[in-house]
C-alpha positions as CSV (number, residue, x, y, z in Angstrom):
1,X,-219.6,122.4,-24.0
2,X,-218.3,123.8,-27.3
3,X,-215.8,126.3,-27.7
4,X,-214.3,127.7,-30.9
5,X,-211.4,128.1,-31.8
6,X,-208.5,128.3,-35.4
7,X,-206.7,125.9,-36.9
8,X,-203.3,126.4,-37.8
9,X,-204.0,127.8,-41.4
10,X,-206.6,130.0,-39.7
11,X,-209.8,128.4,-40.2
12,X,-212.5,128.5,-37.3
13,X,-212.6,125.2,-36.1
14,X,-214.6,123.8,-32.5
15,X,-213.9,121.8,-29.9
16,X,-216.4,119.9,-28.0
17,X,-216.2,118.4,-24.5
18,X,-218.4,116.0,-23.3
19,X,-217.7,114.1,-19.4
20,X,-219.4,110.9,-19.2
21,X,-217.6,110.5,-16.0
22,X,-215.1,111.4,-13.2
23,X,-212.7,109.2,-15.1
24,X,-214.1,109.2,-19.0
25,X,-213.8,112.0,-21.4
26,X,-214.5,112.8,-25.2
27,X,-212.9,115.8,-27.1
28,X,-214.0,116.3,-30.3
29,X,-212.6,119.3,-32.5
30,X,-215.0,119.7,-35.8
31,X,-213.4,121.1,-38.8
32,X,-215.2,123.4,-41.5
33,X,-217.8,121.4,-43.3
34,X,-217.1,121.2,-47.2
35,X,-218.8,124.9,-48.9
36,X,-220.8,123.9,-51.9
37,X,-219.3,127.6,-53.3
38,X,-215.7,125.7,-53.2
39,X,-217.0,122.4,-54.9
40,X,-218.8,124.3,-57.7
41,X,-215.9,126.4,-58.4
42,X,-213.7,123.2,-58.5
43,X,-216.4,121.8,-60.8
44,X,-217.0,124.5,-63.4
45,X,-213.2,124.9,-63.9
46,X,-212.6,121.4,-64.9
47,X,-215.8,121.5,-66.8
48,X,-214.8,124.8,-68.5
49,X,-211.5,123.2,-69.5
50,X,-212.6,119.9,-70.7
51,X,-215.4,121.8,-72.7
52,X,-212.4,123.8,-74.4
53,X,-210.0,120.8,-75.1
54,X,-213.8,119.6,-76.4
55,X,-214.1,122.3,-78.8
56,X,-210.1,122.1,-79.9
57,X,-210.2,118.7,-80.7
58,X,-213.9,117.9,-81.1
59,X,-213.6,114.4,-79.1
60,X,-216.8,113.4,-77.1
61,X,-214.1,111.0,-75.3
62,X,-212.7,114.4,-73.4
63,X,-215.9,115.5,-72.1
64,X,-216.5,111.8,-70.9
65,X,-213.7,111.8,-69.3
66,X,-214.3,114.7,-67.6
67,X,-217.3,113.9,-65.9
68,X,-215.4,110.3,-64.8
69,X,-212.1,112.2,-63.5
70,X,-214.3,114.4,-62.0
71,X,-216.7,112.5,-59.7
72,X,-214.2,109.6,-58.9
73,X,-211.6,112.6,-57.6
74,X,-214.7,114.0,-55.6
75,X,-215.5,110.7,-54.3
76,X,-211.7,109.8,-53.4
77,X,-211.7,113.4,-51.8
78,X,-215.0,112.8,-49.5
79,X,-213.8,109.1,-48.8
80,X,-210.2,109.3,-47.7
81,X,-209.3,113.3,-47.6
82,X,-211.8,115.3,-45.9
83,X,-212.4,114.7,-42.5
84,X,-215.4,116.5,-40.8
85,X,-214.5,115.3,-37.2
86,X,-211.6,113.6,-34.7
87,X,-212.6,113.2,-31.9
88,X,-210.8,111.6,-28.5
89,X,-212.4,109.4,-26.2
90,X,-209.9,109.5,-23.2
91,X,-211.5,106.2,-20.9
92,X,-208.7,106.0,-17.3
93,X,-209.5,102.6,-16.5
94,X,-209.3,101.0,-20.5
95,X,-207.4,103.3,-22.6
96,X,-207.8,106.0,-25.3
97,X,-209.8,105.9,-28.7
98,X,-209.0,107.7,-31.5
99,X,-211.7,108.1,-34.0
100,X,-211.6,110.4,-37.4
101,X,-214.9,111.1,-38.8
102,X,-214.8,111.6,-43.2
103,X,-217.1,113.6,-45.3
104,X,-218.8,110.7,-46.7
105,X,-219.3,109.2,-43.3
106,X,-216.5,106.9,-43.0
107,X,-215.0,106.6,-39.6
108,X,-211.6,105.2,-38.7
109,X,-210.5,104.4,-35.1
110,X,-207.6,103.7,-33.1
111,X,-207.9,102.1,-29.9
112,X,-204.8,102.4,-27.2
113,X,-204.8,100.3,-24.2
114,X,-204.0,102.8,-21.1
115,X,-201.1,100.2,-20.0
116,X,-199.4,101.0,-23.2
117,X,-199.7,105.0,-22.5
118,X,-197.2,106.9,-20.9
119,X,-198.3,110.3,-21.1
120,X,-199.5,112.8,-23.5
121,X,-197.7,115.9,-24.4
122,X,-197.6,119.3,-26.5
123,X,-194.9,118.3,-28.5
124,X,-193.6,121.4,-31.3
125,X,-192.5,121.3,-35.1
126,X,-191.1,123.5,-37.4
127,X,-193.2,123.5,-40.8
128,X,-192.7,126.2,-43.5
129,X,-190.8,128.4,-41.5
130,X,-193.4,128.2,-38.5
131,X,-193.7,126.8,-35.3
132,X,-196.3,124.9,-35.3
133,X,-197.9,122.8,-32.0
134,X,-199.5,119.4,-32.0
135,X,-200.4,117.0,-29.3
136,X,-199.2,113.1,-29.3
137,X,-199.4,110.1,-27.4
138,X,-196.0,108.6,-26.0
139,X,-196.4,105.0,-26.1
140,X,-194.3,103.1,-23.5
141,X,-191.6,100.6,-24.3
142,X,-192.3,97.7,-23.2
143,X,-188.1,97.0,-22.3
144,X,-187.9,99.7,-21.1
145,X,-190.4,101.7,-18.8
146,X,-188.3,104.6,-18.8
147,X,-188.2,104.5,-22.7
148,X,-190.9,105.5,-25.3
149,X,-191.7,103.0,-28.3
150,X,-193.7,105.1,-30.4
151,X,-195.4,108.7,-31.0
152,X,-198.9,109.1,-31.9
153,X,-199.7,112.5,-33.3
154,X,-203.3,113.2,-32.5
155,X,-205.6,115.8,-34.8
156,X,-203.8,116.2,-37.6
157,X,-206.5,117.1,-40.2
158,X,-207.7,119.5,-37.8
159,X,-204.3,121.1,-36.7
160,X,-205.2,122.8,-33.7
161,X,-203.7,126.2,-32.7
162,X,-201.9,126.1,-29.2
163,X,-205.1,127.2,-27.1
164,X,-207.6,124.7,-28.4
165,X,-204.2,122.2,-27.6
166,X,-203.6,123.3,-24.0
167,X,-207.2,122.3,-23.5
168,X,-207.3,119.2,-24.6
169,X,-204.3,118.0,-23.2
170,X,-205.3,119.7,-19.4
171,X,-208.5,117.2,-19.9
172,X,-206.2,114.5,-21.0
173,X,-203.9,115.1,-18.0
174,X,-206.8,115.4,-15.3
175,X,-207.8,111.8,-16.1
176,X,-204.2,110.6,-16.5
177,X,-203.2,111.9,-13.0
178,X,-206.5,110.4,-11.7
179,X,-205.3,107.4,-12.5
180,X,-202.0,107.6,-11.4
181,X,-203.3,108.3,-7.8
182,X,-205.7,105.5,-8.0
183,X,-205.5,102.6,-5.7
184,X,-203.9,100.1,-7.9
185,X,-205.9,96.4,-7.5
186,X,-204.0,93.3,-7.3
């Protein structure tokens, strides 16, 4: 099932929920795709600036440099910056897998064992004179069972608003609660 939401900046995002089993759920936030119109506008602006510099300097290296810089910049943007989808796979018996899929096709995955997970919470922060909310995983401190050793923020690129975060939070909590109430095998 897929629901439409907005990001903190007002961009349209979609939350897709898949229940694989009672203790396994996948939640994916899809960000807006790269718009051809904006890519064309940036490319045109760079080309116009390069042509203007070429007309003033009459040096063809300016045009060559503009092409080179534009291509390298586009590759870096698509491969390291533009995230198309962020997903969270919660498996009650194993752990939580966090995946970011970039526009170039590259994927970045992190796995957190369930034994390290203390809780999943919605936190708030003040950013640019606004209160923003974000979902994070609290990792248990191995030396202090009551303490937190690290906070792992989720959905950093898509930045969903609170209504979307509440859906993801409830889904995660269902699995975490089921894990806590399940009989422990020794």
